[in-house]
C-alpha positions in Angstrom: -26.9 26.8 -30.4 -30.0 25.8 -28.4 -31.5 24.2 -31.5 -28.2 22.4 -32.1 -28.1 21.1 -28.6 -31.7 19.8 -28.7 -31.0 18.1 -32.0 -27.8 16.5 -30.6 -29.6 15.2 -27.6 -32.4 13.7 -29.7 -29.8 12.0 -31.9 -28.0 10.6 -28.9 -31.3 9.3 -27.4 -31.6 7.1 -30.5 -28.1 5.6 -29.8 -28.0 5.2 -26.0 -25.2 2.6 -26.1 -23.0 4.8 -28.2 -23.7 7.8 -26.0 -23.1 5.9 -22.7 -19.9 4.4 -23.9 -18.5 7.7 -25.1 -19.6 9.6 -21.9 -18.1 7.0 -19.5 -14.9 6.8 -21.5 -14.4 10.6 -21.4 -15.4 10.8 -17.7 -12.9 8.1 -16.7 -10.1 9.6 -18.7 -10.7 13.2 -17.6 -11.5 12.3 -14.0 -8.3 10.2 -13.6 -6.1 12.7 -15.4 -7.5 15.6 -13.3 -7.0 13.7 -10.0 -3.3 13.0 -10.9 -2.8 16.5 -12.2 -4.1 17.9 -8.9 -1.6 15.8 -7.0 1.3 16.8 -9.3 0.3 20.4 -9.2 -0.1 20.4 -5.5 3.3 18.8 -4.8 5.5 20.2 -7.6 4.0 23.3 -9.1 1.8 25.1 -6.5 3.8 27.7 -4.7 4.3 27.0 -1.0 1.8 29.0 1.2 4.3 31.8 2.0 4.9 35.2 0.5 7.4 35.2 -2.3 7.9 31.4 -1.8 10.3 31.3 -4.8 12.9 33.1 -2.7 12.9 30.4 0.1 15.9 28.1 0.0 17.2 25.3 2.1 20.8 25.3 3.3 22.9 22.2 3.8 26.6 21.7 4.4 29.0 19.7 2.4 32.1 18.0 3.8 34.3 16.9 1.0 35.9 14.1 3.1 32.4 12.5 3.6 31.0 13.2 0.1 31.0 9.5 -0.8 28.8 8.6 2.2 26.8 11.9 2.7 26.8 14.3 -0.2 25.0 16.8 2.0 24.6 17.2 5.7 22.5 19.3 8.2 23.8 22.6 9.5 26.2 23.3 12.4 25.1 25.8 15.0 28.5 27.5 15.0 28.5 27.8 11.2 25.0 29.2 11.2 25.7 32.0 13.6 28.8 32.9 11.5 26.7 33.0 8.3 24.0 35.0 10.0 26.5 37.6 11.1 28.5 38.0 7.9 26.3 37.1 4.9 24.5 39.8 2.8 22.5 37.7 0.3 19.6 36.9 2.6 16.7 38.9 4.1 16.6 36.3 6.9 18.0 33.0 8.0 16.9 30.3 10.5 17.8 26.8 11.6 15.4 24.5 13.3 14.6 20.9 14.4 11.3 19.1 14.5 10.2 16.4 16.9 7.3 15.5 19.2 6.9 16.1 22.9 4.5 15.3 25.7 2.0 18.1 26.0 -0.5 19.1 28.7 -2.9 22.1 28.2 -2.6 23.3 31.9 -4.1 26.6 30.9 -7.4 24.7 30.8 -6.8 23.3 34.3 -6.6 19.7 33.1 -3.5 18.7 35.0 -5.6 17.0 37.6 -7.9 15.0 35.4 -7.6 11.4 34.3 -7.0 12.1 30.6 -4.0 10.5 29.0 -1.0 12.7 28.0 -1.0 14.1 24.5 1.8 14.0 22.0 2.2 17.1 19.8 4.6 18.0 17.0 7.1 20.7 18.0 9.1 23.0 15.8 12.2 24.4 17.7 13.5 27.3 15.6 15.7 30.4 15.9 13.7 33.7 16.0 14.4 34.4 12.3 11.9 31.7 11.3 9.1 34.3 11.2 11.0 36.7 9.0 12.1 33.8 6.7 8.4 32.7 6.3 7.1 36.3 6.3 4.4 35.3 8.7 3.2 36.6 12.1 1.0 35.2 14.8 -2.7 36.0 14.5 -3.0 36.4 18.2 -0.2 37.8 20.4 3.3 38.0 19.0 6.3 36.0 17.9 9.1 35.1 20.4 12.2 37.4 20.4 15.9 36.9 20.2 16.2 37.5 23.9 13.7 34.7 24.6 15.9 32.3 22.7 18.9 32.8 25.0 19.8 30.2 27.7 18.3 30.9 31.1 15.3 32.9 29.7 11.7 31.8 30.7 10.3 29.3 28.2 7.8 30.6 25.8 5.7 29.1 23.0 3.6 30.0 19.9 0.7 27.7 19.2 -0.7 26.7 15.9 -4.2 27.5 15.1 -5.4 23.9 15.1 -4.0 23.2 18.6 -5.4 26.5 19.9 -8.9 25.5 18.5 -8.9 21.9 19.5 -7.3 22.1 23.0 -8.4 25.6 24.1 -11.6 26.3 22.2 -10.0 29.3 20.4 -9.8 31.1 23.7 -8.9 34.8 22.9 -7.3 35.2 26.2 -4.7 32.4 25.7 -1.7 34.8 25.6 0.0 34.8 28.9 -1.3 31.4 30.0 0.9 28.4 30.6 1.1 25.0 29.0 3.3 22.0 29.9 5.6 20.9 27.2 8.0 18.0 28.0 6.9 18.5 31.6 8.2 22.1 31.7 5.9 25.2 31.8 5.9 27.4 28.8 4.1 30.8 28.5 2.0 31.2 25.4 3.0 34.4 23.6 1.1 34.0 20.4 -1.1 31.9 18.0 -0.4 31.4 14.3 -3.1 32.1 11.7 -5.2 29.3 10.3 -3.4 29.7 7.0 -0.1 28.8 8.5 1.0 25.3 7.4 4.6 24.3 8.0 5.7 21.3 5.8 7.5 18.6 7.7 11.3 19.2 7.7 12.1 15.7 8.7 11.9 12.4 7.0 11.6 10.4 10.2 8.8 12.0 12.1 6.9 10.3 14.9 3.8 8.9 13.4 0.1 8.5 14.0 -2.1 5.5 13.2 -2.1 6.4 9.6 1.7 6.6 9.5 1.6 10.3 9.1 3.8 12.8 11.0 2.2 14.1 14.2 0.7 17.5 13.2 2.7 20.5 14.3 1.2 22.1 17.4 3.8 24.3 19.0 6.7 26.5 17.9 9.4 27.2 20.5 12.7 29.1 20.5 15.8 27.1 19.6 18.5 27.8 22.2 22.2 27.3 21.7 24.4 26.9 24.8 27.7 28.6 25.0 29.4 25.2 24.9 27.6 24.4 21.6 28.6 27.7 20.0 32.2 27.3 21.1 32.5 24.1 19.0 34.2 25.2 15.8 32.9 22.2 13.8 30.2 21.0 16.2 27.4 18.6 15.5 25.7 18.9 12.1 22.1 18.7 13.4 20.0 21.5 12.1 17.7 22.1 9.2 18.6 25.4 7.5 16.1 27.7 5.8 16.6 31.2 4.4 14.9 33.9 2.3 17.0 35.4 -0.5 17.1 39.1 -1.0 15.2 40.3 -4.1 17.4 39.9 -7.2 19.9 37.6 -5.5 20.3 34.2 -7.3 21.0 30.9 -5.7 24.4 30.8 -7.4 25.4 34.2 -5.9 24.3 33.2 -2.4 26.1 29.9 -2.7 29.3 31.6 -3.7 29.1 34.0 -0.7 28.4 31.1 1.8 31.2 29.0 0.2 33.6 31.9 0.9 32.5 32.0 4.5 32.8 28.2 4.8 36.4 28.5 3.5 37.1 31.0 6.4 35.6 28.6 8.9 37.6 25.7 7.6 40.8 27.7 7.8 40.2 28.2 11.5 39.6 24.6 12.4 42.1 22.8 14.6 44.6 20.5 12.9 42.9 17.4 14.1 39.5 18.6 12.7 40.6 19.9 9.3 37.8 19.6 6.7 36.9 21.0 3.3 33.6 22.8 3.8 31.0 24.1 1.3 27.2 24.6 1.1 24.4 23.4 -1.0 21.4 25.7 -1.6 18.2 24.4 -3.1 14.7 25.9 -3.6 12.6 24.7 -0.7 9.9 23.2 -2.8 12.4 21.3 -4.9 13.9 19.9 -1.6 10.5 18.8 -0.4 9.7 17.0 -3.6 13.1 15.3 -3.6 13.3 12.0 -5.4 9.5 11.9 -6.0 9.7 14.2 -9.0 10.3 11.4 -11.5 7.6 9.0 -10.2 5.1 11.9 -10.3 5.9 12.8 -13.9 5.7 9.1 -14.8 2.2 8.9 -13.2 1.2 12.0 -15.1 2.4 10.6 -18.4 0.7 7.3 -17.7 -2.7 8.9 -17.0 -2.3 11.1 -20.0 -1.7 7.9 -22.0 -4.9 6.5 -20.6 -6.8 9.6 -21.7 -5.2 9.3 -25.1 -6.4 5.7 -25.4 -9.9 6.8 -24.4 -9.9 9.6 -27.0 -8.8 7.2 -29.7 -11.6 4.8 -28.8 -14.1 7.7 -29.0 -12.6 8.7 -32.4 -13.2 5.2 -33.7 -16.8 5.3 -32.5 -17.3 8.7 -34.1 -15.8 7.6 -37.3 -18.1 4.6 -37.5 -21.0 6.8 -36.6 -20.0 9.3 -39.3 -20.0 6.6 -42.0 -23.5 5.6 -40.9 -24.7 9.2 -41.2 -23.3 9.9 -44.6 -26.7 9.8 -46.3 -28.0 12.4 -43.9 -25.0 14.7 -44.4 -25.1 14.3 -48.1 -28.8 15.2 -48.2 -28.0 18.4 -46.2 -25.2 19.3 -48.6 -27.4 18.7 -51.6 -30.0 21.1 -50.1 -27.4 23.9 -49.8 -25.7 23.4 -46.5 -22.3 25.2 -46.4 -19.1 23.5 -45.3 -19.2 25.5 -42.1 -22.8 24.4 -41.5 -21.8 20.8 -42.2 -18.9 21.1 -39.7 -21.3 22.4 -37.1 -23.8 19.6 -37.7 -20.9 17.1 -37.3 -19.6 18.7 -34.1 -22.8 19.3 -32.2 -23.1 15.7 -31.0 -19.4 15.7 -30.1 -19.7 18.9 -28.1 -22.7 17.6 -26.2 -20.9 14.4 -25.4 -17.8 16.3 -24.3 -19.9 18.5 -22.0 -21.6 15.6 -20.3 -18.4 13.5 -20.1 -16.4 16.5 -18.8 -18.9 17.3 -16.2 -19.0 13.7 -15.0 -15.2 13.6 -15.1 -15.0 16.6 -12.7 -17.4 14.8 -10.3 -15.3 11.7 -10.6 -12.1 13.6 -9.9 -13.7 15.2 -6.9 -14.5 11.7 -5.6 -11.1 10.2 -6.5 -8.9 12.9 -4.8 -10.0 12.1 -1.2 -9.6 8.4 -1.8 -6.2 8.9 -3.3 -5.2 11.1 -0.4 -6.0 8.3 2.1 -3.3 6.2 0.5 -0.8 9.0 -0.2 2.6 8.1 1.1 4.0 10.5 3.8 6.8 11.7 1.5 4.1 13.3 -0.7 1.8 14.6 2.0 3.6 17.7 3.1 1.0 20.3 2.2 -2.1 19.1 4.0 -5.4 18.0 2.5 -5.7 17.7 -1.3 -8.8 19.2 -2.9 -10.1 20.0 -6.3 -9.5 23.8 -6.8 -9.5 26.2 -9.7 -6.3 24.6 -11.1 -7.8 21.1 -11.1 -11.1 22.3 -12.5 -9.2 24.3 -15.2 -7.3 21.2 -16.1 -10.6 19.3 -16.5 -12.0 22.0 -18.8 -8.8 22.1 -20.8 -8.8 18.3 -21.2 -12.5 18.3 -22.2 -11.7 20.8 -25.1 -8.6 18.9 -26.0 -10.5 15.6 -26.1 -13.2 17.3 -28.3 -10.5 18.5 -30.8 -8.6 15.2 -30.8 -11.6 12.8 -31.0 -13.8 15.0 -33.2 -11.3 16.3 -35.7 -11.3 13.3 -38.1 -15.0 12.6 -38.1 -15.8 16.4 -38.5 -13.3 16.6 -41.5 -14.8 13.5 -43.0 -18.4 14.9 -42.8 -17.6 18.3 -44.1 -15.5 17.1 -47.1 -17.8 14.4 -48.6 -19.1 14.6 -52.2 -22.9 14.4 -51.9 -23.5 13.2 -55.4 -21.3 10.1 -54.9 -23.1 9.2 -51.7 -26.6 9.8 -53.0 -26.0 7.9 -56.3 -25.0 4.8 -54.3 -27.5 2.7 -52.3 -27.3 3.1 -48.6 -27.0 -0.6 -48.1 -24.0 -0.7 -50.4 -22.2 2.2 -48.7 -18.9 1.2 -47.3 -16.0 2.9 -45.5 -13.3 4.4 -47.7 -9.8 2.8 -47.7 -8.4 6.0 -46.1 -10.8 5.8 -43.2 -10.1 2.1 -42.7 -6.4 2.8 -42.6 -6.9 5.6 -40.1 -8.9 3.4 -37.8 -6.2 0.7 -37.9 -3.5 3.3 -37.2 -5.6 4.6 -34.2 -5.9 1.0 -32.9 -2.1 0.6 -33.2 -1.5 3.8 -31.3 -3.8 2.8 -28.4 -2.2 -0.7 -28.3 1.3 0.9 -28.2 0.3 3.1 -25.2 -1.3 0.2 -23.5 1.8 -2.0 -24.0 4.0 0.7 -22.6 1.8 1.1 -19.5 1.6 -2.7 -19.0 5.4 -3.0 -19.4 6.1 -0.2 -16.9 3.6 -1.6 -14.4 5.2 -5.1 -14.8 8.7 -3.7 -14.1 7.5 -1.8 -11.0 5.7 -4.8 -9.8 8.7 -7.1 -10.2 10.8 -4.4 -8.6 8.5 -4.2 -5.6 8.4 -8.0 -5.2 12.2 -8.1 -5.3 12.4 -5.4 -2.7 9.9 -7.1 -0.4 11.9 -10.3 -0.7 15.2 -8.6 0.4 16.5 -10.1 3.6 16.5 -7.2 6.0 18.6 -9.0 8.5 15.8 -9.3 11.1 12.4 -10.9 11.3 9.2 -9.0 11.7 6.6 -11.6 12.5 4.6 -11.4 15.8 6.5 -8.2 16.7 4.9 -5.0 18.0 6.6 -1.6 18.1 5.9 1.8 19.7 7.7 5.1 20.3 7.9 6.4 23.9 8.7 10.0 24.7 9.7 10.7 28.3 8.9 14.2 29.8 12.2 16.0 30.2 11.3 17.4 33.6 10.6 14.0 35.3 13.6 12.3 33.5 16.3 15.0 33.3 19.3 12.6 33.0 20.5 9.3 31.8 20.1 7.6 35.2 16.5 8.5 35.6 15.6 7.4 32.0 17.5 4.2 32.2 15.7 3.3 35.4 12.3 4.0 33.8 13.2 1.8 30.8 14.4 -1.0 33.1 11.2 -1.0 35.0 9.1 -1.0 31.9 11.0 -3.9 30.4 10.7 -5.8 33.6 6.9 -5.4 33.7 6.6 -6.2 30.0 8.5 -9.4 30.4 5.8 -10.6 32.8 2.9 -10.0 30.4 1.2 -13.2 29.2 2.3 -13.9 25.6 5.4 -11.7 25.6 8.5 -13.6 24.5 11.0 -10.7 24.6 10.8 -6.9 25.2 13.5 -4.5 24.3 14.2 -0.8 23.6 16.3 0.9 21.0 17.1 4.4 20.0 15.8 3.8 16.4 13.3 1.2 15.3 14.2 -0.9 12.3 13.8 0.9 8.9 13.2 4.2 10.7 16.6 5.7 9.6 19.6 7.0 11.5 19.4 9.2 14.6 23.0 8.9 15.9 26.2 8.9 13.8 29.7 9.3 15.0 33.3 8.8 14.1 35.3 6.0 15.8 39.0 5.6 16.4 40.7 2.2 16.9 44.0 2.0 18.7 46.9 3.0 16.4 44.7 5.0 14.0 46.1 8.6 14.0 44.2 10.1 11.1 42.3 13.3 11.5 38.7 12.9 12.6 37.2 13.8 9.1 39.1 10.8 7.7 37.9 8.3 10.3 35.0 5.9 9.5 31.5 7.3 10.2 29.4 4.7 12.0 25.7 4.4 12.7 25.0 3.9 16.3 22.0 2.3 18.2 21.7 2.2 21.9 19.7 -0.9 22.8 18.7 -3.1 25.7 20.2 -6.6 25.9 17.0 -8.3 24.6 16.9 -6.3 21.4 18.9 -8.9 19.3 16.7 -11.8 20.3 13.5 -9.6 19.9 14.2 -9.1 16.2 16.2 -12.4 15.7 19.4 -10.6 14.7 21.9 -13.3 13.8 24.8 -13.7 16.2 28.1 -14.4 14.3 30.7 -14.4 17.1 31.1 -13.7 20.8 28.5 -13.3 23.4 25.8 -10.5 23.6 25.9 -8.2 26.5 23.5 -8.8 29.3 22.1 -7.0 32.4 25.1 -8.3 34.4 27.3 -6.0 32.2 25.5 -2.9 33.7 27.8 0.1 33.7 30.4 -1.4 31.5 31.4 0.1 28.1 30.7 -2.8 25.9 29.5 -2.9 22.3 28.2 -5.2 19.6 29.3 -4.6 16.0 27.7 -5.5 12.7 29.5 -7.7 10.2 30.2 -4.8 7.9 31.7 -2.7 10.8 33.9 -5.6 11.8 35.3 -5.9 8.3 35.9 -2.2 8.0 37.5 -1.5 11.4 39.4 -4.8 11.8 39.8 -6.4 8.4 40.9 -10.0 8.6 40.7 -10.0 12.4 38.2 -11.4 15.0 36.4 -8.2 16.3 35.5 -9.8 19.6 37.8 -8.3 22.3 38.8 -5.3 20.1 38.5 -1.8 21.4 37.5 1.6 20.0 36.8 5.2 21.2 34.7 8.0 19.9 36.7 10.6 17.9 37.1 13.7 20.0 36.5 11.8 23.3 39.8 10.1 23.7 39.7 10.6 27.5 36.6 8.5 27.7 36.9 4.8 28.7 37.2 2.7 25.5 34.5 0.3 24.4 35.2 -3.4 24.2 33.5 -5.4 21.5 31.8 -8.5 23.0 30.0 -9.8 19.9 29.5 -9.6 16.2 26.0 -9.8 14.6 24.7 -9.9 11.1 24.1 -6.8 9.0 20.6 -5.3 9.0 18.9 -2.8 6.7 17.9 -0.1 9.2 17.5 2.9 6.9 15.8 1.5 3.8 15.2 -1.9 2.2 16.6 -0.4 -1.1 19.9 0.9 0.5 22.9 -1.2 1.4 23.4 -2.2 5.0 25.1 0.6 6.9 28.0 0.1 9.4 26.3 -0.2 12.8 27.6 -0.4 16.3 25.2 -1.3 19.2 25.9 0.1 22.7 23.9 -0.7 25.8 21.2 1.7 26.9 22.8 2.4 30.2 25.6 4.2 28.4 23.3 6.5 26.5 19.5 6.7 26.6 17.5 9.7 25.3 13.9 10.8 26.1 12.6 9.1 22.9 13.0 5.3 22.6 11.5 2.6 20.4 9.8 -0.4 22.1 10.1 -3.8 20.4 7.9 -6.6 21.8 7.9 -10.1 20.4 4.8 -12.1 21.2 3.5 -15.6 20.9 0.1 -14.3 19.7 -1.4 -11.8 17.4 0.4 -8.5 18.2 -2.7 -6.4 17.8 -4.4 -8.2 20.8 -1.6 -7.2 23.2 -1.3 -3.5 22.2 -3.7 -2.3 24.9 -1.9 -4.4 27.6 1.4 -2.8 26.6 0.0 0.7 27.0 -1.4 -0.1 30.4 1.9 -1.6 31.5 3.8 1.6 30.5 1.2 3.8 32.3 1.4 1.6 35.4 5.1 2.7 35.6 4.3 6.4 34.9 0.9 7.6 33.8 2.4 10.9 32.5 4.3 9.2 29.6 2.4 9.5 26.3 2.3 6.3 24.2 1.5 7.1 20.5 -0.1 4.5 18.3 1.5 1.0 18.4 2.4 -0.7 15.1 3.6 -4.1 14.0 7.1 -4.4 12.7 5.6 -6.0 9.6 3.6 -2.9 9.1 6.7 -0.7 9.3 8.3 -3.0 6.8 5.4 -2.5 4.4 5.4 1.3 5.1 9.0 1.5 4.1 8.0 0.8 0.5 4.7 2.8 0.6 5.8 5.3 -2.1 6.7 2.5 -4.5 3.5 0.6 -3.7 1.4 3.8 -4.3 3.1 4.4 -7.7 2.7 0.7 -8.7 -1.0 0.6 -7.6 -1.9 3.7 -9.7 0.0 2.4 -12.7 -1.7 -1.0 -12.3 -5.1 0.7 -12.4 -4.1 2.8 -15.4 -2.7 -0.2 -17.2 -5.8 -2.3 -16.6 -8.0 0.5 -17.8 -5.9 1.0 -20.9 -6.1 -2.8 -21.6 -9.8 -2.7 -21.3 -10.1 0.3 -23.6 -7.6 -1.2 -26.1 -9.6 -4.4 -26.1 -12.9 -2.5 -26.7 -11.1 -0.5 -29.4 -10.0 -3.6 -31.3 -13.4 -5.2 -30.8 -15.2 -2.1 -32.2 -12.9 -1.8 -35.2 -13.1 -5.5 -36.1 -16.9 -5.6 -35.5 -17.4 -2.6 -37.8 -15.1 -4.1 -40.4 -17.1 -7.3 -40.4 -20.4 -5.4 -40.8 -18.8 -3.4 -43.7 -17.5 -6.6 -45.4 -20.7 -8.6 -44.8 -21.4 -9.0 -48.6 -17.8 -9.8 -49.3 -17.7 -12.5 -46.6 -21.0 -13.9 -47.9 -19.6 -14.1 -51.5 -16.4 -15.8 -50.3 -18.5 -18.4 -48.4 -20.8 -18.9 -51.4 -17.7 -19.5 -53.6 -16.4 -22.2 -51.2 -14.5 -20.5 -48.4 -14.4 -22.5 -45.2 -15.1 -21.1 -41.8 -11.5 -21.5 -40.8 -10.6 -19.2 -43.7 -13.1 -16.6 -42.5 -11.6 -16.8 -39.0 -8.1 -16.3 -40.4 -9.3 -13.4 -42.5 -10.9 -11.5 -39.6 -8.1 -12.3 -37.1 -5.4 -11.2 -39.5 -7.3 -8.0 -40.2 -7.8 -7.3 -36.4 -4.4 -8.4 -35.1 -2.2 -6.7 -37.7 -2.5 -3.3 -36.0 -2.2 -5.0 -32.6 1.1 -6.5 -33.5 2.5 -3.3 -34.9 1.2 -1.4 -31.9 2.8 -3.8 -29.5 6.2 -3.4 -31.2 5.8 0.4 -31.1 4.8 0.2 -27.4 7.9 -1.8 -26.5 10.0 0.9 -28.3 8.2 3.6 -26.4 8.8 1.9 -23.0 12.5 1.3 -23.8 12.7 5.0 -24.7 11.6 5.8 -21.1 14.0 3.2 -19.7 16.4 5.9 -18.4 13.7 7.4 -16.3 12.3 4.1 -15.2 15.7 2.7 -14.3 16.0 5.1 -11.3 12.7 3.7 -9.9 13.6 0.1 -10.1 15.3 -2.2 -7.7 17.1 -5.4 -8.9 15.2 -5.3 -12.2 16.6 -4.2 -15.6 14.3 -1.8 -17.5 15.0 -4.0 -20.6 13.9 -7.2 -18.8 13.1 -9.7 -21.7 10.7 -11.8 -19.6 8.5 -8.9 -18.6 8.7 -7.4 -22.1 7.6 -10.7 -23.6 4.8 -11.1 -21.0 3.5 -7.6 -21.8 3.3 -8.4 -25.5 1.6 -11.7 -24.9 -0.9 -10.1 -22.6 -1.8 -7.5 -25.3 -2.0 -10.3 -28.0 -4.4 -12.3 -25.7 -6.5 -9.2 -25.3 -6.5 -8.6 -29.0 -7.3 -12.2 -29.9 -10.1 -12.2 -27.3 -11.5 -9.0 -28.8 -11.4 -10.4 -32.3 -13.0 -13.8 -31.5 -16.6 -12.6 -31.2 -16.8 -10.7 -34.5 -14.8 -13.5 -36.2 -17.4 -16.0 -34.9 -20.2 -13.8 -36.2 -18.4 -13.5 -39.6 -17.9 -17.3 -39.8 -21.6 -17.9 -39.2 -22.9 -15.5 -41.8 -25.5 -17.2 -44.1 -24.3 -16.5 -47.7 -27.8 -16.4 -49.2 -29.0 -13.8 -46.7 -25.9 -11.7 -47.2 -26.3 -11.8 -51.1 -30.1 -11.6 -51.2 -30.1 -7.9 -52.1 -27.1 -8.1 -54.5 
């Protein structure tokens, strides 16, 4: 083996161009495939970091009357407590919410310093969360059921990261106090460093990189007596459970559905609903709609590796033809077929080892870069890294590439007839018809894969362009946004919070360059945070049959801050303070009062009929607040003095670059109250771009793979045509000596080179159309059978093919007949 390796390296030193091209092609294919496999494995295949993670399931409720709008919904507190008491399919159950809160590490004695308040991610969960996850604090203990009852002193469990960063891993942290939302909490435990809780929300507060604020604290979730007395209640909580060993999801679903039927039978007549549950493996729930895009990326990068292997096979076939004399001499001297095969494979194995090693290094470099641009929806595990699974994938791909690329050359070398080769002159040796046909088929295959990749990339690019050109119903230029979280202790009720917001807006309006400042419960394209049923006078249907509306509480300047189009009426103003007035979207107006002018109409919230009704004062245009790809929801805007929560979104329109005013906005907020944390500020245009981050990430990777495949396909065509010209040099010289024009030679070479390209392009379109069912779910406003994009992809490959053929065709057309025939 050592002698074989030394001989292989000596042979490769004589052909540095061939060796370098092969090694780099292998490294790019193996490195890119390993990096994407690491992502797919990490997201879809690697078990979650909890014991017996396959038994962890999410629980969602289903209300048949709302199935057309919301197929599944979060969990009701009342229903959860009923399940917990009567179900037998689970080892443990828990419900929880995730949000961010102001945090102050008072245990360090920092309450008197000048540091700005921090914002930490908080998981509020019932005590069963630790049993569900089968994890315990590393220091101290978990909180108990008694500590989750109303009126009990507040306690908290810290994550290891927060303990290390804010308290220097103080071993005496248990029993000390921290301020959370302005209220003191006693630390009872610290989770181990291995504990990583995936985000359970789609709409987390974000940092500068648009990532959810890392989880720092786990606190008990407390249900008031009033909340538990609500038979239906608000559907607000994320449900998570651990199945008992041997219990299937179908069995657990059947048991909970029976309990839901019992709950539904006890509902009051005006709240009648058909209830059921939906259980799903937690990992599958986390992956969600990203499964298909990830599989497409994996297939695309595998296609890129296939194209690379085909190129290497063509190079090796050409090299094998050139080494026939050497192989024939070895056979004539008594080399066995096994020995011939070993001689053929030693260079291939050496190349594979070098290319595979370089590929692993490339993958190790690509993964951190890829993680930096990873959309939040795929970043629920923490840092990506190349581990044994990724390294194993690289080793497997290296062996697969060796077998795929080296099979044909090795077979050719071990099956030659030495007497035929030795009886012919080396200069007259030519490639067999079978080998020539094989090389053309290989070119056709790599062209087919390249066309499919280019076509898929073109479809995603056209889809993204259409999506970005969708009219969201508002403008984002020169607009800055930020989320503000008020400490609950200083701002315990609506009056205090409304007063703070009014003061901040008044100060911001006086900042130089500010055109309009406003607040809202949910920033544009950040999803829904408040949904409710409304009843118009004369509508006596049960509440489950009433229309479900999305609500936003806003300040009067919100509509002008985002240039939301006014259709009818007059927007509410500060002079309306205290009045129950509302502004409705166009879709809401058509739904609630079809054919009528909505201005002056009234409505009430279902279940709150004793509350003073709201009067509609204006109608505005529809706006895409959840997603650019989803239809406009029905929205009702109410003034912030009616309802304002601790968390609010700031929207500031400026006459200058928004980034230049960010620091002034922070200082203005802190001038009103220095204890209010202000996370990173972002432009509304940035939020618009982030709303399509997943699609852009997929498109960028496919674009990279498609460009690489195009390059490799072009090199493959160039190599095959160049080699063909060299093999047919005497034939071309004879043709020219007999009167063939240069145009005829160009035609001969181009026809020989473009024939497999054309067949490959047709096969690639068929391959892409075969994947159309999968691709269709990822597209927006673009048909997977788009003729313009299909034609463009074919033309692009033809241009690449023609370009690759032109140089060898030019060389062939300029062959001197006498030189080519001199040795004839």
